[in-house]
C-alpha positions in Angstrom: 113.9 -43.0 -55.3 111.9 -46.1 -54.4 112.7 -45.4 -50.7 111.4 -41.8 -51.1 108.2 -43.1 -52.6 107.7 -45.5 -49.8 108.3 -42.8 -47.1 105.8 -40.4 -48.9 103.2 -43.2 -49.0 103.8 -44.0 -45.3 103.4 -40.3 -44.4 100.0 -40.2 -46.2 99.0 -43.4 -44.5 99.9 -42.1 -41.1 97.7 -39.0 -41.6 94.8 -41.2 -42.9 95.1 -43.5 -39.9 95.2 -40.5 -37.5 92.0 -39.2 -39.0 90.3 -42.6 -38.8 91.3 -43.1 -35.2 90.0 -39.6 -34.3 86.6 -40.5 -35.8 86.3 -44.0 -34.4 87.3 -43.2 -30.8 84.7 -40.5 -30.3 84.5 -37.7 -27.7 84.2 -40.1 -24.8 87.9 -41.0 -25.2 89.2 -37.4 -25.5 92.5 -38.1 -23.7 93.2 -41.2 -25.8 92.4 -39.4 -29.0 94.8 -36.6 -28.0 97.6 -39.1 -27.3 97.0 -40.9 -30.6 97.1 -37.6 -32.5 100.3 -36.6 -30.9 101.9 -40.0 -31.6 100.8 -39.8 -35.2 102.4 -36.3 -35.6 105.7 -37.6 -34.1 105.6 -40.5 -36.5 104.8 -38.3 -39.5 107.7 -36.0 -38.5 110.1 -39.0 -38.3 108.9 -40.2 -41.7 109.6 -36.8 -43.3 113.1 -36.6 -41.7 113.8 -40.1 -42.8 113.0 -39.2 -46.3 115.2 -36.0 -46.1 112.2 -33.8 -46.3 112.2 -30.6 -44.2 108.8 -28.8 -43.8 110.7 -25.5 -43.4 112.3 -25.9 -46.8 110.9 -26.7 -50.4 110.9 -30.3 -51.5 114.1 -31.4 -53.3 113.8 -31.5 -57.1 113.0 -34.9 -58.7 110.5 -36.6 -60.9 107.3 -34.6 -61.3 105.1 -37.1 -59.5 107.5 -37.6 -56.6 108.1 -33.8 -56.3 104.3 -33.1 -56.2 103.6 -35.7 -53.5 106.7 -34.5 -51.5 105.2 -31.0 -51.3 101.8 -32.5 -50.5 103.2 -34.5 -47.5 105.0 -31.3 -46.3 101.7 -29.4 -46.5 100.0 -32.3 -44.6 102.7 -31.9 -41.9 101.8 -28.2 -41.4 98.1 -29.0 -41.4 98.7 -31.8 -38.9 100.7 -29.4 -36.7 97.8 -27.0 -36.6 95.4 -29.8 -35.7 97.6 -31.0 -32.8 98.3 -27.5 -31.5 94.6 -26.5 -31.6 93.5 -29.8 -30.0 96.1 -29.5 -27.2 95.2 -25.9 -26.4 91.4 -26.5 -26.6 91.6 -29.4 -24.1 94.6 -28.9 -21.9 96.5 -25.6 -22.1 93.7 -23.0 -21.9 91.9 -22.1 -18.7 88.9 -24.2 -18.0 86.5 -21.2 -18.4 87.9 -20.5 -21.9 87.6 -24.2 -22.8 83.9 -24.1 -22.1 83.3 -21.2 -24.5 82.9 -22.2 -28.1 83.8 -18.7 -29.3 87.2 -18.7 -27.7 88.0 -22.1 -29.1 86.9 -21.1 -32.6 89.1 -18.0 -32.5 92.2 -19.9 -31.3 91.7 -22.6 -33.9 91.3 -19.9 -36.6 94.5 -18.1 -35.6 96.5 -21.4 -35.4 95.3 -22.6 -38.8 95.8 -19.2 -40.5 99.4 -19.1 -39.1 100.1 -22.6 -40.2 98.7 -21.8 -43.7 100.9 -18.7 -44.1 103.9 -20.7 -42.9 103.2 -23.5 -45.3 102.8 -21.0 -48.2 106.1 -19.4 -47.3 108.2 -22.5 -46.7 106.7 -25.2 -48.9 105.2 -23.3 -51.8 107.7 -20.5 -51.8 105.1 -17.8 -52.5 105.7 -14.2 -51.6 104.0 -13.8 -48.2 104.3 -10.0 -48.1 102.2 -9.5 -51.2 99.7 -12.1 -50.0 99.4 -10.4 -46.7 99.0 -7.0 -48.3 96.3 -8.3 -50.6 94.6 -10.1 -47.8 94.6 -6.9 -45.8 92.8 -5.0 -48.5 90.3 -7.9 -48.9 89.8 -7.9 -45.2 88.9 -4.2 -45.2 86.3 -4.7 -47.9 84.9 -7.8 -46.1 84.9 -6.0 -42.8 82.7 -3.2 -44.2 80.4 -5.7 -45.8 79.9 -7.7 -42.6 80.2 -4.9 -40.1 77.3 -6.1 -38.0 78.6 -9.6 -37.9 82.0 -8.4 -36.8 80.3 -6.4 -34.1 78.7 -9.6 -32.8 82.0 -11.4 -32.9 84.0 -8.7 -31.0 81.1 -8.3 -28.5 81.3 -12.1 -28.1 85.0 -11.8 -27.3 84.2 -9.2 -24.6 81.5 -11.3 -23.1 83.7 -14.3 -23.0 86.6 -12.3 -21.4 84.4 -10.7 -18.7 82.3 -13.9 -18.1 79.1 -12.2 -16.8 77.4 -15.6 -17.2 78.2 -19.2 -18.2 76.3 -22.1 -19.6 73.4 -23.1 -17.3 73.1 -19.7 -15.6 69.7 -18.1 -15.3 70.0 -14.5 -16.5 68.2 -11.3 -17.5 69.7 -9.8 -20.7 67.8 -6.5 -20.9 64.1 -7.5 -20.6 64.7 -11.1 -21.7 64.8 -13.8 -19.1 66.1 -17.4 -19.5 68.7 -20.0 -19.0 71.9 -19.8 -21.0 72.1 -22.9 -23.2 74.7 -21.7 -25.8 77.2 -18.9 -26.3 79.0 -18.9 -29.7 80.9 -16.4 -31.9 77.7 -14.6 -33.0 75.0 -14.9 -30.4 73.9 -16.1 -27.0 70.9 -18.5 -26.8 68.5 -18.5 -23.9 65.8 -20.9 -22.9 63.0 -18.7 -21.6 60.5 -19.7 -18.8 58.0 -20.8 -21.5 60.4 -23.4 -22.9 61.2 -21.4 -26.1 64.7 -20.6 -27.3 65.7 -16.9 -27.7 68.7 -16.0 -29.8 70.3 -12.7 -28.7 73.1 -11.2 -30.9 76.2 -10.6 -28.9 76.3 -6.9 -29.9 72.9 -6.5 -28.2 73.9 -8.5 -25.1 77.1 -6.5 -24.7 75.1 -3.3 -24.6 72.3 -4.5 -22.3 72.1 -4.7 -18.6 72.8 -8.3 -17.6 71.5 -9.7 -14.3 72.8 -13.1 -13.4 70.4 -14.8 -11.0 72.6 -17.8 -10.5 75.3 -15.8 -8.7 75.8 -16.0 -5.8 74.8 -19.6 -5.8 71.8 -20.8 -3.8 70.5 -17.3 -3.2 67.7 -16.2 -5.5 65.6 -13.0 -4.8 61.9 -12.5 -5.4 59.7 -9.5 -4.8 56.0 -8.9 -4.0 54.3 -5.6 -4.7 51.3 -4.6 -2.7 49.2 -1.4 -2.8 47.6 -0.3 0.4 45.4 2.6 1.4 47.5 5.7 2.2 45.8 6.3 5.6 47.2 3.0 7.1 50.1 3.3 9.5 53.4 2.4 7.7 54.9 0.8 10.8 52.1 -1.7 11.1 52.3 -2.5 7.4 56.0 -3.2 7.5 55.6 -5.3 10.6 52.8 -7.4 9.0 54.7 -8.0 5.8 57.9 -8.8 7.7 55.9 -11.4 9.8 54.6 -12.9 6.5 58.2 -13.6 5.4 59.1 -15.1 8.8 56.1 -17.4 8.6 57.1 -18.9 5.2 59.5 -21.8 5.7 60.6 -21.6 2.1 62.1 -18.2 2.6 65.8 -17.9 3.7 66.5 -16.2 7.0 69.8 -14.8 5.6 69.8 -12.6 3.6 67.0 -11.1 5.7 63.7 -10.2 4.0 63.1 -6.5 3.7 60.1 -4.2 3.2 60.2 -0.8 1.7 57.8 1.8 0.4 58.3 2.4 -3.4 55.9 5.2 -4.3 52.9 7.1 -3.1 49.7 8.1 -5.0 46.6 9.9 -3.8 44.8 6.5 -3.6 47.5 4.1 -2.4 51.1 3.5 -1.3 53.0 0.8 -3.0 55.1 -1.5 -0.8 57.7 -4.0 -1.9 58.5 -7.2 0.0 61.9 -8.6 -1.0 62.8 -12.1 0.1 65.2 -14.9 -0.9 65.0 -18.7 -1.7 67.7 -21.2 -2.2 66.3 -22.8 -5.3 65.3 -20.8 -8.4 62.6 -23.3 -9.3 60.7 -22.6 -6.0 60.4 -18.8 -6.7 56.8 -19.1 -8.1 55.7 -21.2 -5.2 57.4 -19.0 -2.6 55.7 -15.9 -4.2 52.3 -17.5 -3.9 52.9 -18.5 -0.3 54.1 -14.9 0.5 51.0 -13.4 -1.1 48.7 -15.7 1.0 50.6 -15.0 4.2 50.8 -11.2 3.5 47.0 -11.0 3.1 46.4 -13.0 6.3 48.9 -10.9 8.4 47.5 -7.6 7.0 43.9 -8.7 7.8 45.0 -9.7 11.3 46.4 -6.2 11.7 43.1 -4.7 10.5 44.6 -3.6 7.2 43.0 -4.4 3.8 44.6 -4.3 0.4 43.4 -1.4 -1.7 40.7 -2.6 -4.1 40.9 -1.8 -7.8 37.7 0.2 -7.6 36.4 2.2 -4.6 38.0 2.5 -1.2 39.3 -0.1 1.1 36.8 -1.1 3.9 37.9 -1.2 7.5 38.3 -4.5 9.2 36.5 -4.5 12.6 37.5 -6.9 15.4 34.3 -8.9 15.1 34.7 -9.6 11.4 38.3 -10.5 11.9 37.5 -13.0 14.7 34.7 -14.6 12.6 37.1 -15.0 9.7 39.7 -16.7 11.9 37.1 -19.1 13.2 35.9 -19.8 9.7 39.4 -20.8 8.6 39.2 -23.8 11.1 37.8 -26.6 9.0 36.2 -28.2 12.0 34.3 -25.1 12.9 33.1 -24.5 9.4 30.2 -26.9 10.2 28.7 -24.3 12.5 26.3 -21.5 11.6 26.9 -17.8 12.0 25.0 -17.6 15.2 26.8 -20.5 16.8 30.2 -19.0 15.7 29.2 -15.7 17.1 28.5 -17.3 20.5 31.9 -19.1 20.4 33.6 -15.8 19.5 32.3 -14.1 22.6 33.9 -16.8 24.8 37.3 -16.8 23.2 40.2 -16.2 25.5 42.9 -13.9 24.2 46.5 -14.7 25.1 49.5 -12.5 24.2 53.1 -13.7 24.0 56.5 -12.1 23.3 59.0 -13.4 20.8 60.7 -16.5 22.2 58.0 -17.4 24.7 56.6 -20.9 24.8 52.9 -20.9 23.9 52.2 -24.5 24.6 54.5 -27.4 25.6 54.0 -31.1 26.1 55.9 -30.9 29.4 54.4 -29.3 32.5 51.3 -27.9 31.0 47.8 -28.1 32.5 45.5 -30.4 30.6 43.0 -27.6 30.0 45.3 -26.0 27.5 45.8 -29.3 25.6 42.0 -29.7 25.6 41.5 -26.4 23.8 41.7 -25.1 20.3 44.6 -22.7 19.7 44.2 -20.2 16.9 46.8 -17.7 15.8 45.3 -14.2 15.6 48.5 -12.2 15.0 52.2 -13.0 14.6 54.1 -16.2 13.7 54.6 -19.3 15.8 56.9 -22.3 15.3 55.7 -25.9 16.1 58.5 -28.3 17.0 58.5 -32.0 17.8 61.2 -34.4 19.1 62.4 -36.8 16.5 65.4 -39.2 17.0 66.3 -37.4 20.2 66.4 -33.9 18.7 64.0 -31.1 18.3 62.8 -30.5 14.7 60.6 -27.7 13.4 57.7 -29.3 11.6 55.4 -26.3 11.0 55.0 -22.6 11.2 51.6 -21.0 12.0 50.4 -17.6 10.9 47.1 -15.8 11.4 44.2 -18.2 10.7 46.2 -21.4 11.4 45.2 -23.5 14.3 46.2 -26.6 16.3 44.4 -28.7 18.9 41.4 -29.9 17.0 41.9 -33.4 18.4 42.5 -32.1 21.9 39.2 -30.1 22.1 37.1 -32.9 20.7 38.6 -36.2 22.1 41.2 -35.0 24.6 44.4 -35.9 22.8 47.4 -34.2 24.2 49.7 -32.3 21.7 53.0 -34.1 21.7 55.0 -31.0 20.7 56.0 -27.4 21.5 54.6 -24.2 20.2 56.9 -21.2 20.5 56.4 -17.5 19.4 58.8 -16.3 16.7 57.3 -12.8 16.9 54.9 -11.0 19.2 51.9 -13.3 19.0 48.2 -13.1 19.9 46.5 -16.4 20.4 42.8 -17.1 20.6 41.9 -20.0 22.9 38.6 -21.9 22.5 38.1 -24.1 25.6 36.4 -27.5 25.7 33.8 -26.1 28.1 32.8 -23.5 25.5 32.2 -26.1 22.8 30.4 -28.7 24.9 27.0 -27.0 25.0 27.0 -26.6 21.2 27.8 -30.3 20.7 25.1 -31.4 23.2 22.5 -29.3 21.5 23.5 -30.4 18.0 24.7 -34.0 17.9 24.8 -34.0 14.1 27.5 -31.4 14.3 29.5 -33.7 16.6 29.3 -36.4 14.0 30.5 -34.1 11.1 33.3 -32.8 13.3 34.5 -36.3 14.0 34.5 -37.1 10.3 36.7 -34.1 9.6 38.9 -34.8 12.6 39.6 -38.3 11.3 41.2 -36.8 8.3 42.9 -34.1 10.3 44.5 -36.5 12.7 46.2 -38.3 9.9 48.0 -35.0 9.2 48.7 -34.4 12.9 50.2 -37.9 13.2 52.5 -37.3 10.2 53.8 -34.2 12.1 53.9 -35.3 15.7 53.6 -39.1 15.5 50.8 -41.1 17.1 50.2 -40.1 20.8 51.7 -42.7 23.0 48.6 -42.9 25.3 46.2 -43.2 22.4 45.4 -46.8 21.3 44.4 -47.5 17.8 40.9 -48.8 17.2 40.1 -52.0 15.4 36.8 -50.7 13.9 35.7 -47.6 12.2 37.9 -44.7 13.3 35.2 -42.0 13.0 32.9 -44.1 15.3 35.7 -44.6 17.8 36.4 -40.8 17.8 32.7 -40.2 18.4 32.8 -42.5 21.5 35.7 -40.6 22.9 34.0 -37.3 22.2 31.0 -38.3 24.3 33.3 -39.4 27.1 35.2 -36.2 27.2 32.2 -33.9 26.8 30.1 -36.0 29.2 27.0 -36.6 27.1 25.4 -39.4 25.1 24.3 -39.2 21.4 21.2 -41.1 21.0 19.7 -42.4 17.7 23.1 -42.9 16.1 
């Protein structure tokens, strides 16, 4: 009898030590905790067998105190078996996708513990299980009717976990609700919306809603831009301009290809949709802003204006378009309207097909490098040689320009400009600008000040020109001296 008491006490001690080890080790040592739990279960089983106790049979008769604790230790064995089984399944035996879902783990644990409880009642306590199950069934029916909506959420959660339309960390639309999935449990799915607020969606609602997972496929995230344009504009030119705007944005993926389509027509406008793709969801807002800016510029370059909210869209004539292009060049913004008009009359128009070289640092006449190149239509790519290979450093769309340093101080562009689409370039030569600078020396000074800042940008793109020494004094004054040498005049009263 004393030996039995010792075994019973040892069994209780093993269970207590197992519980203490599980709490002390923590979740960082998951593998060690599982091994300790399995070892303690084997030890508890050995203790029971050594005390002639069989969990599948009632405890042998004896003194009341010993009989009570014998049954208690057998119940602990069943409880420990359920713990070991649920822990093993939750961390090792189940598929990894199931392990990540709290709802699946909770259901499996519930089934295991209910089964262990029924087995313990039948084998240890010797209670009639059939009557218990019948009574439990009736109670379950009553409870099911009382918590019908909750059960709907639970079973919908099972469906969602089985079909896996999303996982933790995915960015999804559930109906009209957008957000990142941060939790999915037995009752609801929790999203973090774009404003940083948590949104709890019952699983029954999520299962019935349209679910759009923006995280699949990986690294491809779509965005759209809606534009309304006057109905009398030619659809082909609109599609071409919007396609070029997507080509001109470096943040837009080349594959899948951007696409343009007409959505609907009204008596006052036709709505067009530009669909493009980025590789990072966090850049979608920035990419949409870039697309809107480029779309406006390409449409204006094609003589197409967006439909205003009130009134009719005004036509874009060639003179207004050219003046706007010149105004976009920061250096030329120092000139008045009359001076810009004179420059506009002397612009040389150059057309290129897709793939043609617009300007190259090799084999080009110096007159082209000493001219301002402005994109009027289309998209060009600017590349430079870095570490022995050609790298794209910039894309230019209507209104973008290059060559400010060349037309003012004669710096050669150390790069290549290539047409990505059919391109129209406007060329402002040095000879056209020289009379304006000679007549207005103060404009030359302002241009050199602006150029000093612009050349810092150019050098970050192309690097410092090899033939261009760096001044020891004021950089703006040094640029002004080179300007006078190139344009062959002297600024007096400096």
